[in-house]
N, C-alpha and C positions, 0 to 999 in steps of 0.2 A: 488675145485679140485686141486690136485698137479700134475704137469706135468714135466717130465724130457726128454730132447732131447738127444738121444744117436745117435752118427754119425750125419748125416744130413738127413737120410732116416727113422729112426725108432723113434717113439714118444711113451713114456710109460705114461700112464694116470692112476693114482690111485684114486679110489673113496674114499670119506670121510668114516670114520668107520660107521657112522649112516646109510649110504646107503647100505653098505655091510651087516649089520646085518639084515635089512628089506628084502633084496633079499633072504637071506638064510631061512627065516621063511616060504616063500611061494614056496612050491615044485611045479614044473611043470610036466605035463604029459610027459612020454618019447618021444612020437611022436612029441609033440610040441617043446621039447628041440632039437630033431634032425632036425626038420624043421627050427628052428631058426639058428642052426649051419650051415646048408646047405645054407641058405640064406645069411648068413654072409660071408662064403667062396666064394659063387658065386659073391657077390658084390666085394670082394677083387680081384678075378680073372678078373672081368670086368674092374676095375680101373687099374690093372696092364696092361692089354691089351691095354687100351685106352692110357696110358702113353707111352707105347712102340710104338704104332702107331704114336703118335705125335712126339716122338723122331726120329723115322725113317724118317718121312716126313721132319723134320727140317734138318736132315743130308743129305738127298737126295737133298734138295733145295740148301744147301750150296755147295754141290760137283758139281751140274750141273750149268753151266754158264747161266746167263739170256739171252734170245734172244735179240740181238741188233737190232736197227733200220737200221743199215748199212748191206748191203749184200756184201759178198766177191765174187769177180769174179776172176777166175783163168785163 
């Protein structure tokens, strides 16, 4: 497989010509194709949301000071 990294976020993967030709000879049922596309997009959305949650959590932790063992008395 040949892979090119564009930016640091997008990765383009090209299949070898032999894999492409075999995939084209086997047509899928329309419902199966739609189901596969929906599953793929759903997976992308889940991954995006998970990364966003992790990033938000990391930022909030960096903005909020750690609780110290000393108590301040005014």
